[in-house]
C-alpha positions in Angstrom: -28.7 150.1 8.0 -26.9 146.9 8.8 -28.2 146.6 12.3 -28.4 142.8 12.3 -24.7 142.6 11.4 -23.8 144.9 14.2 -25.8 142.9 16.8 -24.4 139.7 15.5 -20.8 141.0 15.8 -21.4 141.7 19.4 -22.8 138.2 20.1 -26.3 139.4 20.9 -29.1 137.0 20.0 -32.0 138.0 22.1 -33.0 141.6 21.3 -35.7 143.9 22.6 -37.0 146.7 20.4 -38.4 149.9 21.9 -40.3 152.3 19.6 -43.6 154.2 19.3 -46.9 153.9 17.5 -46.2 156.6 14.9 -43.2 154.7 13.6 -45.3 151.5 13.6 -47.9 153.2 11.4 -45.1 154.7 9.2 -43.7 151.3 8.5 -40.3 152.2 10.0 -40.5 149.6 12.7 -41.0 146.9 10.1 -37.8 148.0 8.4 -35.9 147.0 11.5 -38.1 144.2 13.0 -38.7 141.9 10.1 -35.1 141.6 8.8 -33.9 140.8 12.3 -36.5 138.1 12.6 -35.4 136.7 9.3 -31.8 136.7 10.5 -32.7 134.4 13.4 -32.8 137.0 16.2 -35.3 136.6 19.0 -37.0 140.1 19.2 -39.3 141.2 22.0 -40.8 144.6 21.7 -42.6 147.6 23.3 -43.9 149.8 20.6 -46.0 152.4 22.4 -43.7 154.8 24.0 -45.6 158.1 24.5 -44.2 161.5 23.9 -42.5 162.9 27.0 -42.6 159.4 28.6 -43.7 159.1 32.3 -41.4 157.3 34.7 -43.9 154.6 35.2 -43.8 153.7 31.5 -40.0 153.1 31.7 -40.5 150.7 34.7 -43.1 148.8 32.6 -40.7 148.5 29.6 -38.0 147.3 32.0 -40.1 144.5 33.3 -40.9 143.3 29.8 -37.1 143.4 29.0 -36.5 141.2 32.0 -39.2 138.8 31.0 -37.6 138.4 27.5 -34.1 137.6 29.0 -32.7 140.2 26.6 -29.1 140.5 25.5 -29.4 144.1 24.2 -32.1 146.8 23.9 -32.7 148.8 20.6 -34.3 152.2 20.8 -35.7 153.2 17.5 -37.3 156.7 17.5 -37.0 160.2 18.6 -35.7 161.6 21.9 -38.6 160.1 24.0 -38.0 156.6 22.7 -34.2 156.8 23.1 -34.4 158.3 26.6 -36.9 155.7 27.7 -34.6 153.0 26.3 -31.6 154.2 28.1 -33.2 154.1 31.5 -35.2 150.9 30.9 -32.1 149.1 30.0 -30.6 150.1 33.3 -33.6 149.3 35.5 -34.1 145.9 33.8 -30.7 144.7 35.2 -31.2 145.7 38.9 -33.5 146.1 41.8 -35.3 149.4 42.2 -37.2 151.6 39.8 -36.5 154.4 37.4 -37.5 157.2 39.9 -34.6 156.1 42.2 -32.2 157.0 39.4 -33.4 160.6 38.9 -30.5 163.1 39.5 -26.8 163.2 38.6 -24.6 160.2 39.0 -27.1 157.9 40.6 -26.9 155.1 38.0 -23.3 154.2 38.7 -23.1 151.0 36.7 -24.1 150.1 33.2 -27.3 148.3 32.4 -28.0 146.1 29.4 -26.3 147.1 26.2 -28.2 149.6 24.1 -28.3 150.4 20.4 -29.9 153.8 19.7 -31.3 154.6 16.3 -32.7 158.2 15.9 -35.5 158.8 13.5 -35.6 162.6 14.0 -32.8 165.1 13.7 -33.1 167.0 16.9 -32.4 165.6 20.4 -29.0 164.0 19.8 -29.9 161.6 22.6 -28.0 158.8 20.9 -24.8 160.7 21.7 -25.6 161.8 25.3 -25.8 160.3 28.8 -28.9 162.3 29.7 -32.5 161.0 29.7 -35.5 163.2 30.4 -38.7 161.7 31.8 -42.0 163.0 33.1 -42.8 162.8 36.8 -46.6 162.9 36.7 -46.8 163.4 40.5 -44.9 166.7 40.5 -45.8 167.8 36.9 -42.2 168.3 36.1 -39.7 166.7 33.7 -36.8 165.2 35.5 -33.4 164.1 34.3 -31.4 160.9 34.8 -27.8 161.9 34.2 -24.8 159.6 34.3 -22.0 158.7 31.9 -22.9 155.0 32.1 -26.1 155.8 30.1 -24.1 156.4 26.9 -25.2 154.0 24.2 -23.0 151.0 23.2 -23.9 151.7 19.6 -25.5 154.7 17.8 -26.7 154.3 14.3 -27.4 157.6 12.5 -29.2 156.8 9.3 -30.5 160.1 7.7 -32.9 158.2 5.4 -35.0 157.4 8.5 -35.9 161.1 8.7 -37.0 161.4 5.1 -40.7 161.0 5.9 -40.8 163.4 8.8 -43.7 165.9 8.6 -42.7 169.6 8.5 -43.9 170.3 12.0 -41.6 167.6 13.5 -38.7 168.6 11.3 -39.1 172.2 12.6 -39.4 171.4 16.3 -36.7 168.8 16.5 -34.4 170.8 14.2 -34.7 174.0 16.4 -33.9 171.9 19.4 -30.7 170.8 17.8 -29.8 174.4 17.0 -30.4 175.3 20.7 -28.2 172.4 21.8 -25.4 173.7 19.7 -25.8 177.3 21.0 -26.1 176.3 24.6 -23.2 173.8 24.4 -21.0 176.6 23.0 -21.9 179.4 25.5 -22.2 177.3 28.7 -19.7 178.3 31.3 -18.6 174.7 31.6 -17.9 174.2 27.9 -14.7 172.4 27.0 -12.7 173.2 23.9 -13.9 169.9 22.4 -17.5 170.9 23.1 -17.1 174.3 21.5 -15.5 172.8 18.4 -18.3 170.2 18.1 -20.9 173.0 18.6 -19.5 175.1 15.8 -19.3 172.2 13.5 -22.9 171.3 14.3 -23.9 174.9 13.5 -22.3 174.7 10.1 -24.4 171.6 9.3 -27.6 172.9 10.8 -27.6 176.5 9.6 -29.2 176.5 6.2 -30.3 172.9 6.3 -33.2 173.3 8.7 -35.1 175.7 6.6 -34.4 173.7 3.5 -35.6 170.4 5.1 -38.7 172.2 6.4 -39.6 173.7 3.0 -38.5 170.8 0.9 -39.0 167.6 2.9 -37.5 165.4 0.1 -34.3 167.4 0.0 -31.9 164.5 0.9 -28.8 166.7 1.3 -30.6 168.9 3.8 -31.9 165.7 5.6 -28.3 164.4 5.7 -26.9 167.6 7.1 -29.6 167.8 9.8 -28.9 164.3 10.9 -25.2 164.9 11.2 -25.7 168.3 12.8 -28.1 166.9 15.4 -25.7 164.2 16.3 -22.8 166.6 16.6 -24.9 169.0 18.7 -25.6 166.0 21.0 -21.9 165.3 21.3 -21.3 169.0 22.0 -23.6 169.3 25.0 -22.6 165.9 26.3 -19.1 167.5 26.7 -20.6 170.8 28.0 -24.2 171.4 29.1 -27.5 172.7 28.1 -28.5 175.9 29.8 -31.4 178.2 30.8 -33.5 177.6 27.6 -33.8 173.9 28.6 -34.3 174.8 32.3 -37.3 176.9 31.3 -38.6 174.2 29.0 -38.8 171.3 31.5 -41.4 172.5 33.9 -43.5 174.0 31.2 -43.4 170.8 29.1 -44.0 168.7 32.1 -47.3 170.5 32.9 -48.6 171.2 29.3 -48.6 169.0 26.2 -46.3 171.2 24.2 -43.6 169.5 22.1 -40.1 170.1 23.7 -38.6 171.5 20.5 -41.5 174.0 20.1 -40.7 175.3 23.6 -36.9 175.5 23.2 -37.2 177.0 19.7 -39.6 179.8 20.9 -37.6 180.6 24.0 -34.2 180.7 22.4 -34.3 184.3 21.1 -35.6 185.8 24.3 -33.1 183.9 26.5 -30.2 184.9 24.2 -31.3 188.6 24.7 -31.0 188.0 28.4 -27.6 186.4 27.9 -26.4 189.1 25.4 -23.9 191.1 27.5 -22.1 187.9 28.5 -22.1 186.3 25.0 -21.4 188.9 22.3 -18.2 187.4 21.1 -19.7 183.9 21.2 -22.7 185.0 19.2 -20.5 186.4 16.5 -18.7 183.0 16.2 -22.0 181.1 16.2 -23.6 183.5 13.7 -20.8 182.9 11.3 -21.0 179.1 11.7 -24.8 179.2 11.1 -24.3 181.2 8.0 -25.9 184.4 9.4 -22.7 186.5 9.3 -20.8 188.0 12.3 -24.0 188.8 14.1 -24.0 191.0 17.2 -26.2 189.9 20.1 -29.5 191.6 19.1 -29.2 190.4 15.5 -28.4 186.9 16.7 -31.6 186.9 18.8 -33.6 188.2 15.9 -32.4 185.4 13.7 -33.6 182.9 16.3 -37.0 184.7 16.5 -37.3 184.7 12.7 -36.6 181.0 12.5 -39.2 180.1 15.2 -41.7 182.3 13.3 -41.0 181.0 9.8 -41.0 177.4 11.0 -44.4 177.7 12.5 -43.2 177.2 16.1 -44.6 180.5 17.3 -48.1 179.7 16.0 -47.8 176.2 17.6 -46.9 177.5 21.1 -49.6 180.2 20.9 -52.2 177.5 20.5 -51.7 176.8 24.2 -53.3 179.1 26.8 -51.2 179.1 29.9 -52.9 180.2 33.1 -51.2 183.3 34.6 -51.5 181.6 38.0 -49.0 178.9 37.1 -46.2 181.2 35.9 -44.6 181.8 39.3 -44.5 178.1 40.1 -42.9 177.1 36.8 -40.4 180.0 37.1 -39.5 178.8 40.6 -39.0 175.2 39.3 -36.9 176.4 36.3 -34.6 178.5 38.4 -34.2 175.7 41.0 -32.8 173.4 38.2 -29.2 174.1 39.0 -28.0 171.4 36.6 -29.1 173.6 33.7 -29.2 177.1 35.2 -25.8 176.8 36.8 -24.0 176.6 33.4 -25.9 179.5 31.9 -23.5 182.4 31.2 -25.7 184.9 33.0 -27.7 184.4 36.2 -31.5 184.0 35.7 -33.7 185.0 38.7 -37.3 184.0 39.2 -38.3 187.4 38.1 -36.3 187.0 34.9 -37.9 183.6 34.3 -41.4 185.0 34.8 -40.7 187.9 32.4 -39.5 185.5 29.7 -42.4 183.1 30.1 -44.9 186.0 29.9 -43.2 187.5 26.8 -43.2 184.3 24.8 -46.3 182.4 25.9 -50.0 183.2 25.5 -50.7 183.8 29.1 -54.4 184.2 30.2 -55.7 185.4 33.5 -58.4 183.4 35.2 -57.9 180.3 33.1 
């Protein structure tokens, strides 16, 4: 990475670095922080972004950015870090809080410049204008969606993913695969989005299993990083769909990694979508390297991936009370931003059925 040169070329001298404790422990923060200090930059920092960041955390980061009189904000991390960075950079430059921006098109004007540097190959957040935060009051995840959230600079350096443990490789990689699929099948997909989604699938197909089984396989890591970025570009020009709608209320209430949820729900939701997507699934199956798969075969490939990558075991570790299923199904279906583009309608009864078929649901918990 030549991050310092990029910032210097933009005339930025006072920087603010956002990251998380895991990257501090892994030494990746030092790879960015120390060279920038040596180059004469003033660098403030918040290095404790939690997974699935609460809205209140973003407001706290924004206040620290203000206090440092920052020229630009760098987000170094996975989707949680990059999403928090996007919104904090906006809040830091205006009155109001992050909660006031929840929804579509409520940001309206750009905040401080942002540089997003992904350290996982999954969310594609560096290429999108969506940020997902957790509303602890409602127990749901909420979206801040506005084109002005798009990063000023995105730096995709596959070497930053070389040390990812297999569990994170699996969860984030499956999320990227779901991004490519949903961007392709969404009823709002543009020709550009569909082309980007197919190209993402070509990179992600065999690379995910290779990166999971052989973490030091640099070619697989490179392909995952590029594929994730392309998938982010794809759904930025299209939309995610029902898999993500189901994931948000579940992930908001229970501490299950987002990619574990989307990866495990993908096969069952594609079965639901099957009669509207058979031609699309054949094209996607070919791009992923699975052959010209019909709908049921396509869904089985997704089920097998989730099983072989350990995601099914991971989600089954969580006991979900039967009593909450109707509420999260209702919240999922109410998310029209994501349910509206799905190629087939999903009712609350459909959502309940899919939750119960995938999750370990226990009565009386």
